[in-house]
N, C-alpha and C positions, 0 to 999 in steps of 0.2 A: 502557418495558421495565424489568424488575427484574433486577438482576444480583448474584449472590453474590460478594462481594469480601472478602478477609481480609488481615490485615497481612502474611501470608507469600506472597500471590499476588495481585498487582495487575496488571491488563491495561493495555495502551497505549490511549490515546484520541487525539483530535486536540489538538494543542498550542494552548492559549489564547494563549500568548505570540506565536505565529507566525500567528495567524489573520487579522491585518490588518483589513480592512473587513467581513469576513464575520460570520455569526452561528452560534454553537454551541448545540446543544440535545440532549436525550436523553442525558445523561451525557457530553457532549462527543464523541459518536460521529456526530452529524449536522451537516453543513455546509449553510448556506443563504446565498445571495446573496454568494458569494465570486467576484467577477468579475475575471478576469485576475490572479489571485494564486495562490500556492502554499501550501497548508496541509500541515503535516507531522505525523507521529506523535510522541507524547511520548518514545518510546524510539528511540534510534539503534541500528542493527544493525552491529556491528563485526566479527562473525564468526558462523559457524553458518548453519543453514538455516531459513528463516522463510516463513510463509504468512499471507495475510490476504485478505479479500474486501470488496466494497462493492456497494451497489445504489442505483440512481437512482429518484427518485420519479416521474419522467415520461420517457417513451421518446423524445420529440422535442426536449427541451431539453438544454442542454449539461451534461454530467457527465463528470468525468475522475477516474481512479484509477490509480495506478502507483507509481513509485519516483523518488526524487530523491537524487542522490549529494551527500554533504556535501563542499563545497569550502572550508569554513572561513569561509563568509559566511552571511548570513541568506537564506532562500529568496527567489528572485527575484519581481519584480512581473510575472509572466507565468504562463501555464498550464503545468502539468506536461506533458511531451511536446512543448512548444513552446519550450523553452529548453535550453541545453547541459547535458549530463549528467543528463537525465531521460527516462523512458520511461513511457508511460501508455496505458491504454484511453481512448478518446474516443467518447462518445455525442453525436451532433449531429443537428440537424434534417434535414440532407441525408444520405441513406443512404450515398452514395458516400464520405463523409468519416469514417464510423464504422470504427473499427479501432484498431490500435496505432500510436502516433506517438513519434518521438524527434527532438529538435532541429528541430522544424517540418517534419519529413519523415515521411510515412506509410510504415510498414513493409509493411502489408497491410490489406485491407479485410474487415470482417465486417459486411455491410450489414444483417443482421437484428438486430444488437446494439441492445437497448432495455431498458426498465425491467423486462422479464420475466426478464432474465438477472442472475445474480450474476457480477460481474467478479472474477476470481481472479488473484492475483499470488503467485508463489513465487520466492524468491531464495536462491542459495547464495553467500554472501559469499566464502568461502574459494576456491571454484572460479571465481568471476567469471562466473556464469551466472544468467539469469533466465528464467522461463516465465510467459507470460500465458495464462490459461484462461477458460472460461466454464462455468457450470452452470445448467441449466434443468430443473426437475423431477427433480433427482437425477442427471441425465446430465452428466458432466463431460468436457470436451474441453480438451486442452493443445495450443497452437500452436507450430510451429517458425518459423524466421525468414522463411519464404516464405508463411506463412499456412496451411500444411498442418497436419494434426492428428496428427502423429507426435511431438510434444513429450512428454518423459517425465522429470519432475523426479526421480522415485524412482531412476532409473538414471543420471541426469545426461545423457541423450541429447537431441539436437536442441533446444537452447534457443531461445527467441524472440530473445534478444539476449545479448551478452557484454560484459563490462567488465573493467577491471584488477582482478585478484583481490586481495581484502583492502580494497577501497575501501568506506568506511563509507556506509551507505544509510539513508534514512528512507522509510517509506511516505508517499505524497503524494496530495493530492486537490484538487478544485475543483468548484464548482457555480454555475451561472448560469441563473436562471429556474426552478430546481427545488431539490431537496435531494438530498444523497448521504449515505448512512448506511454507515459502516464497521463491520466485524466483525473485531476483532483476536483473537478467541477467547472473548469474553464470552458470546456466544450460541451456540446449537447450530447446526451446519452441516448442510446437506442432503447434502454430499459428504464423502468421506473424505480427509483430508490425505495427500499422498504420504509414503511411508515415509521417516523421518528428518527431516521438516520439522515445525517447532514453531510454536505461536502466540506472539505477542509479549507475554509477561508476565514479571514479576519472578522467578517460580519457574523460568523457562527461561533466564534470563540468567546469564552466568558470575558466580561468587562474587566480590565486590569484594575488592581486596587489603587494604583497611582496613574491617573489618566494623563497628567501633565508633569513629566519628569523635570522640566525646567524650573518648576516651583520649588524644587528641593536641591537643585544643583547650580543655582545662580551664584556667580562670583561676587562676593561682597568686599569692597575696598574701603 
């Protein structure tokens, strides 16, 4: 893929620092062979409303995409959705295991979930709400906590899960036996982002308190 990137707007990718044993490719948007590890995005979300998507290369191999709450430690050596303070879409060989998981417990099943679907995740840090959705052929569905399709990120109604408002989050992923490719806004989407939700890029991040660090770290002789 070829992505336009400028010094004023750089999009998140998967962090090479946190990738552990896996392999990154395609501009660090694709994860391969990351077994029982958690990869995270290069940007952390401390406030605001954010959205991203991911797609698996194979429908029957393990692929995971979701959120991991920053607890002040490195991401755990386990899958997102199967450790504390993480939530994730899970594509598995067994159809009954496919769906959204958190802390090793399945919230609901989406047995048809495979590589034909875009896995969508929208999170409102300030409200402490997240929505998991799917898109196939331009048809987008957002799920509530019971697996119904009444989730609505735009209005804030019927989230898939909730968390303590203001908790910092990373997008998180894992791939075993296949690859998973994230889209943090670099590429075009088949769906329309819910009103108020942004893609994870520097242009959408809050302005830093110190814009020119050199003004504070110049060597004086």
